[in-house]
C-alpha positions as CSV (number, residue, x, y, z in Angstrom):
1,M,38.4,-67.5,15.4
2,N,35.1,-68.0,16.9
3,P,32.7,-67.1,14.2
4,L,30.1,-66.0,16.9
5,S,32.4,-63.4,17.9
6,I,32.8,-61.8,14.4
7,A,29.4,-60.1,14.1
8,S,28.0,-57.3,16.2
9,I,24.5,-55.8,16.9
10,S,23.6,-52.6,16.0
11,S,20.4,-50.7,16.0
12,S,21.4,-48.4,13.1
13,A,23.4,-48.6,9.9
14,S,25.5,-46.2,7.8
15,Y,22.7,-45.8,5.2
16,A,21.2,-42.3,4.7
17,A,18.7,-41.7,2.0
18,P,19.4,-38.9,-0.7
19,V,17.8,-35.5,0.3
20,W,15.9,-35.6,-3.0
21,L,14.3,-39.1,-2.2
22,R,12.3,-39.0,1.1
23,G,9.6,-41.5,2.6
24,G,9.5,-45.1,2.7
25,H,7.1,-45.4,-0.5
26,A,9.3,-43.2,-2.6
27,Q,12.3,-45.0,-1.5
28,T,10.7,-48.3,-2.4
29,I,9.1,-47.4,-5.7
30,Y,11.7,-45.2,-7.5
31,P,14.6,-47.9,-7.2
32,Y,12.1,-50.4,-8.9
33,L,11.5,-48.2,-11.8
34,L,15.2,-47.2,-12.6
35,P,16.6,-48.6,-15.7
36,R,18.5,-51.9,-14.8
37,P,22.1,-52.7,-15.5
38,R,22.7,-55.5,-17.9
39,V,24.0,-58.8,-16.9
40,T,24.9,-61.8,-18.8
41,Y,23.9,-65.1,-17.2
42,R,24.2,-68.7,-17.8
43,R,21.1,-70.8,-17.0
44,E,21.1,-74.2,-15.4
45,R,17.9,-76.3,-14.7
46,W,18.2,-78.4,-11.6
47,E,15.8,-81.4,-11.4
48,L,14.3,-81.7,-7.9
49,D,13.7,-85.0,-6.1
50,D,9.8,-84.5,-6.1
51,G,10.0,-84.2,-10.2
52,D,9.8,-80.5,-10.3
53,F,12.7,-78.1,-11.1
54,V,14.4,-74.7,-10.2
55,D,16.3,-72.5,-12.6
56,V,19.5,-71.2,-11.6
57,D,21.2,-68.1,-13.5
58,W,25.0,-68.1,-13.2
59,L,27.4,-65.0,-13.4
60,D,30.5,-67.0,-14.6
61,N,34.0,-66.1,-13.2
62,P,37.2,-68.5,-12.5
63,A,36.3,-71.5,-10.3
64,H,38.5,-70.3,-7.2
65,A,36.5,-67.1,-7.0
66,P,34.1,-66.8,-4.2
67,L,30.6,-67.6,-4.9
68,L,27.6,-65.4,-3.9
69,V,24.2,-67.0,-4.2
70,M,20.9,-64.8,-4.1
71,F,17.3,-65.8,-3.4
72,H,14.9,-63.3,-4.5
73,G,11.7,-61.8,-3.2
74,L,8.0,-62.5,-3.8
75,E,7.4,-62.8,-7.4
76,G,11.1,-61.6,-8.1
77,N,13.8,-63.3,-10.5
78,S,17.3,-62.8,-11.8
79,G,16.1,-59.6,-13.4
80,S,15.1,-58.0,-10.4
81,H,17.0,-54.6,-9.5
82,Y,18.5,-55.7,-6.3
83,V,19.7,-58.9,-8.1
84,R,21.1,-57.2,-11.1
85,S,22.8,-54.5,-9.2
86,M,24.5,-57.1,-6.9
87,M,25.6,-59.2,-10.0
88,V,27.2,-56.2,-11.6
89,A,29.2,-55.5,-8.6
90,L,30.5,-59.0,-8.3
91,Q,31.4,-58.9,-12.1
92,D,33.6,-56.2,-11.3
93,L,35.3,-58.0,-8.3
94,G,35.8,-61.2,-10.4
95,W,33.3,-63.2,-8.0
96,R,30.9,-65.8,-9.1
97,G,27.2,-65.2,-8.7
98,A,24.1,-67.4,-8.6
99,A,20.7,-66.1,-8.8
100,V,18.1,-69.1,-7.9
101,H,14.6,-68.8,-9.0
102,F,11.9,-70.2,-6.8
103,R,9.5,-72.7,-8.5
104,G,7.6,-70.9,-11.1
105,C,9.6,-67.6,-11.0
106,S,12.0,-68.3,-14.1
107,G,9.5,-67.5,-16.8
108,T,8.6,-71.3,-17.0
109,P,5.7,-72.7,-15.4
110,N,6.8,-75.3,-12.5
111,R,5.4,-79.0,-13.0
112,L,3.7,-79.6,-9.9
113,A,0.4,-78.1,-8.1
114,R,2.5,-76.7,-5.4
115,A,4.9,-73.5,-6.0
116,Y,7.0,-71.6,-3.4
117,H,6.4,-70.0,-0.1
118,A,8.0,-67.9,2.7
119,G,8.8,-70.7,4.9
120,D,10.2,-73.4,2.6
121,S,13.4,-73.8,4.5
122,A,13.6,-77.3,3.0
123,E,13.9,-76.1,-0.3
124,I,16.8,-73.8,0.6
125,D,18.4,-76.6,2.3
126,W,18.4,-78.7,-0.8
127,I,19.7,-75.9,-2.9
128,L,22.5,-74.6,-0.7
129,R,23.9,-78.2,-0.1
130,R,24.0,-78.7,-4.0
131,M,25.6,-75.2,-4.3
132,S,28.1,-76.2,-1.5
133,R,29.1,-79.5,-3.2
134,C,29.3,-77.8,-6.8
135,S,31.3,-74.8,-5.7
136,R,33.8,-76.8,-3.6
137,S,34.2,-79.8,-5.7
138,A,37.6,-78.8,-6.9
139,V,38.9,-76.2,-4.7
140,S,37.7,-74.7,-1.3
141,T,36.1,-71.3,-2.0
142,P,34.2,-69.1,0.2
143,L,30.4,-69.5,-0.2
144,F,28.1,-66.5,0.6
145,V,24.4,-66.3,0.6
146,V,22.0,-63.3,0.2
147,G,18.2,-63.6,0.6
148,V,15.8,-60.7,-0.1
149,S,12.4,-60.2,1.3
150,L,10.6,-63.5,1.0
151,G,13.7,-65.3,0.1
152,G,15.5,-63.6,3.1
153,N,12.7,-65.1,5.4
154,A,12.9,-68.5,4.2
155,F,16.7,-68.3,4.2
156,L,16.9,-66.9,7.9
157,K,14.3,-69.7,8.9
158,W,16.8,-72.2,7.5
159,L,19.9,-70.5,9.3
160,G,18.1,-70.9,12.6
161,E,16.9,-74.3,12.1
162,Q,20.2,-75.4,11.1
163,G,22.3,-73.6,13.9
164,S,26.0,-74.8,13.8
165,R,25.4,-77.2,11.0
166,A,24.8,-74.2,8.6
167,R,28.6,-73.5,9.0
168,E,29.3,-76.8,7.0
169,V,27.5,-75.4,4.3
170,I,28.0,-71.6,4.0
171,D,30.6,-69.1,5.1
172,G,28.4,-65.9,5.5
173,A,24.9,-64.6,5.1
174,A,22.8,-61.3,4.6
175,A,19.1,-60.8,4.7
176,I,17.6,-57.5,3.3
177,S,14.2,-56.1,3.7
178,V,12.9,-59.4,5.5
179,P,9.2,-59.9,6.5
180,L,10.5,-61.3,9.7
181,D,6.9,-61.5,11.2
182,L,4.5,-62.5,8.4
183,A,1.4,-61.7,10.1
184,A,2.6,-58.1,10.9
185,A,3.8,-57.7,7.2
186,G,0.4,-59.2,6.1
187,K,-1.5,-56.9,7.9
188,A,0.7,-53.9,6.9
189,L,0.1,-54.7,3.2
190,A,-3.7,-54.9,3.6
191,S,-4.6,-51.3,3.9
192,G,-4.0,-47.8,2.7
193,F,-1.4,-47.1,-0.1
194,N,0.2,-50.4,0.5
195,L,-2.6,-52.0,-1.3
196,V,-0.6,-50.8,-4.5
197,Y,2.2,-53.4,-3.5
198,T,-0.6,-56.1,-2.9
199,R,-2.3,-55.6,-6.3
200,H,1.2,-55.8,-7.9
201,F,2.1,-59.0,-6.4
202,L,-1.5,-60.5,-6.8
203,D,-1.4,-59.6,-10.7
204,T,1.2,-62.4,-11.2
205,L,0.2,-64.7,-8.2
206,K,-3.4,-65.1,-9.3
207,R,-2.6,-65.5,-12.9
208,K,-0.1,-68.4,-12.0
209,A,-2.5,-69.9,-9.8
210,L,-5.3,-70.0,-12.4
211,E,-2.9,-71.2,-15.1
212,K,-2.6,-74.2,-12.9
213,L,-6.2,-75.2,-13.2
214,D,-5.6,-76.1,-16.7
215,R,-3.3,-79.0,-15.7
216,F,-4.8,-79.7,-12.3
217,P,-8.7,-79.3,-12.6
218,G,-10.4,-78.7,-9.4
219,L,-7.3,-77.8,-7.5
220,L,-8.5,-74.4,-6.6
221,D,-11.9,-72.4,-6.2
222,A,-11.0,-70.2,-9.5
223,E,-13.8,-67.5,-8.7
224,A,-12.5,-67.1,-5.3
225,V,-8.9,-66.8,-6.4
226,A,-9.8,-64.5,-9.3
227,T,-11.7,-61.9,-6.9
228,C,-9.5,-62.0,-3.8
229,T,-7.8,-58.6,-3.1
230,T,-5.4,-59.3,-0.2
231,L,-2.5,-61.5,0.5
232,Y,-4.2,-62.9,3.4
233,Q,-7.0,-64.2,1.2
234,F,-4.7,-65.6,-1.5
235,D,-2.6,-67.4,1.1
236,N,-5.8,-68.7,2.6
237,L,-7.1,-70.1,-1.0
238,V,-3.8,-71.0,-2.5
239,T,-0.3,-71.0,-0.5
240,A,-1.6,-72.8,2.7
241,P,-3.6,-75.6,1.2
242,L,-1.1,-76.4,-1.4
243,H,2.0,-76.4,0.8
244,G,0.5,-78.3,3.7
245,F,-0.9,-75.5,6.0
246,R,-4.0,-75.3,7.8
247,D,-4.9,-71.6,6.7
248,T,-3.2,-68.5,6.4
249,E,-2.7,-67.9,10.2
250,D,-1.0,-71.3,10.6
251,Y,1.2,-70.7,7.4
252,W,2.3,-67.2,8.7
253,R,2.9,-68.5,12.2
254,Q,5.1,-71.6,11.2
255,S,6.8,-69.7,8.5
256,S,8.0,-66.4,10.2
257,S,11.7,-66.4,10.7
258,K,11.8,-64.0,13.7
259,P,11.6,-66.6,16.2
260,W,14.5,-68.2,14.7
261,L,17.0,-65.3,14.7
262,G,18.3,-66.3,18.3
263,H,19.7,-69.8,17.0
264,V,21.7,-68.2,14.0
265,E,25.3,-69.5,14.1
266,V,26.8,-68.4,10.9
267,P,27.7,-64.4,10.6
268,T,24.8,-62.9,9.4
269,L,24.0,-59.3,8.5
270,V,20.2,-58.5,8.6
271,I,19.2,-54.9,7.1
272,N,15.5,-53.7,7.5
273,A,14.6,-50.0,7.1
274,R,12.5,-48.7,9.8
275,N,10.4,-47.2,7.1
276,D,9.9,-50.3,5.0
277,P,6.2,-50.2,4.1
278,F,6.3,-53.9,4.1
279,M,7.4,-54.4,7.6
280,P,6.2,-52.3,10.5
281,A,9.2,-50.9,12.8
282,A,7.2,-52.1,15.8
283,A,7.6,-55.6,14.5
284,L,11.3,-55.6,13.9
285,P,13.5,-57.5,16.4
286,A,15.2,-56.2,19.6
287,P,19.0,-56.8,20.0
288,G,18.1,-59.4,22.6
289,E,16.0,-61.4,20.1
290,V,18.9,-62.1,18.0
291,S,22.1,-64.3,18.5
292,P,25.5,-63.0,18.9
293,A,26.1,-64.1,15.3
294,V,23.7,-61.7,13.8
295,T,24.6,-58.1,13.0
296,L,21.4,-56.2,13.2
297,E,21.2,-52.9,11.2
298,L,18.0,-51.0,11.2
299,P,18.5,-47.8,9.3
300,D,15.6,-45.1,9.6
301,E,15.3,-45.0,5.8
302,G,15.7,-47.2,2.8
303,G,12.3,-48.4,2.1
304,H,11.8,-51.9,0.9
305,V,14.8,-53.1,-1.0
306,G,15.6,-49.6,-1.9
307,F,18.7,-48.1,-0.5
308,L,19.4,-45.8,-3.3
309,D,22.2,-43.4,-2.9
310,G,24.1,-40.6,-4.7
311,A,22.8,-37.3,-6.6
312,F,19.9,-37.7,-8.9
313,P,18.9,-39.9,-10.6
314,G,20.9,-41.9,-7.9
315,R,22.8,-45.3,-7.9
316,L,22.1,-48.8,-6.7
317,N,25.5,-48.9,-5.1
318,W,25.0,-49.0,-1.2
319,L,23.5,-52.4,-1.0
320,P,26.0,-54.3,-2.8
321,Q,28.8,-52.3,-1.2
322,R,27.4,-53.0,2.5
323,V,26.9,-56.7,1.7
324,I,30.3,-57.4,0.2
325,R,32.1,-55.6,2.8
326,F,30.4,-57.6,5.4
327,F,31.3,-60.8,3.6
328,E,35.0,-59.5,3.2
329,A,35.2,-58.9,6.9
330,Q,34.3,-62.6,7.7
331,Q,37.1,-63.7,5.3
332,G,39.9,-61.1,6.7
333,W,40.3,-59.7,3.3
334,R,39.1,-56.9,1.0
335,A,38.1,-57.1,-2.6
336,G,38.3,-53.3,-3.3
337,I,34.5,-52.3,-3.8
338,C,34.8,-49.2,-1.6
339,H,34.8,-46.5,-4.2
340,A,31.9,-45.5,-6.5
341,S,34.4,-44.3,-9.0
342,Q,35.3,-48.1,-10.1
343,P,34.0,-49.1,-13.3
344,G,31.8,-51.8,-12.0
345,L,30.1,-49.6,-9.5
346,A,29.8,-46.7,-12.0
347,A,27.9,-49.3,-14.0
348,L,25.1,-49.3,-11.5
349,E,24.1,-46.0,-12.4
350,P,21.0,-46.0,-14.3
351,S,21.6,-45.4,-18.2
């Protein structure tokens, strides 16, 4: 079967927000604040070729089970609500899961001056090729990948750059709440209520950057970093110079995944809510801007990595269900994640 014929392009999705949770900000913040389901991980540290490392948290199940790899968002980790909800669903199915931490996001500072950024498709490539070798060393099993927010942008960029070569590495892809146009997203996060999210991100980003000065004196302008108030300023002071970009504009332009969507050849589900505070609806791609391999779903509601469903207090079911159903369709089988009455899905309800 031609993998390009599997996916479809849609301007809407089946998601509908609960009647009691309205607006992009509420749909973003409330799911983040919910109690998170418990997940038991096994951690591995992977040494990188440049002397740094990444930590991978594994959800173990039989070696022949499908493997789903997740890349988190800006300052996320394996404890993020969207990661845990997905892992609980995988546990119920008997699938394996791997939550990859970008450099410095696992709770242990990374070794080098550099960290991670939204366009680091080279890092994605190294990780996924190792994942592919590890997961298929003994038996051929499906390898699916989900990227969320910043992690979704880097992953989509990798998919576009690799084109047909990506099919040698993974079997299916999904990207959720992605800042596909980094300049548009950066501008959106620089004003109004969205500054709440910016301050939240900068709280840890600035602290990590300043801590590097203990090991790398003179690396950064400490006063400028400590007093910056926007992601534009932070990227100009830290992200761009530490990762080989001229300035923020150069970083955002080179790292945005939107121009690469037309080159994707792995069946890929992209879900972005039109009321996502991080990504203006006007900057979302049109159907003609994505390849036939991309299923583009742009529901009116959902917020940024929200997508809560059910009666109050709500459940974190919809996103795991939608993503896994998409992956099942690529393989021509179903794993039975359809009903919220199943034990694993019920476990996604906040305690």
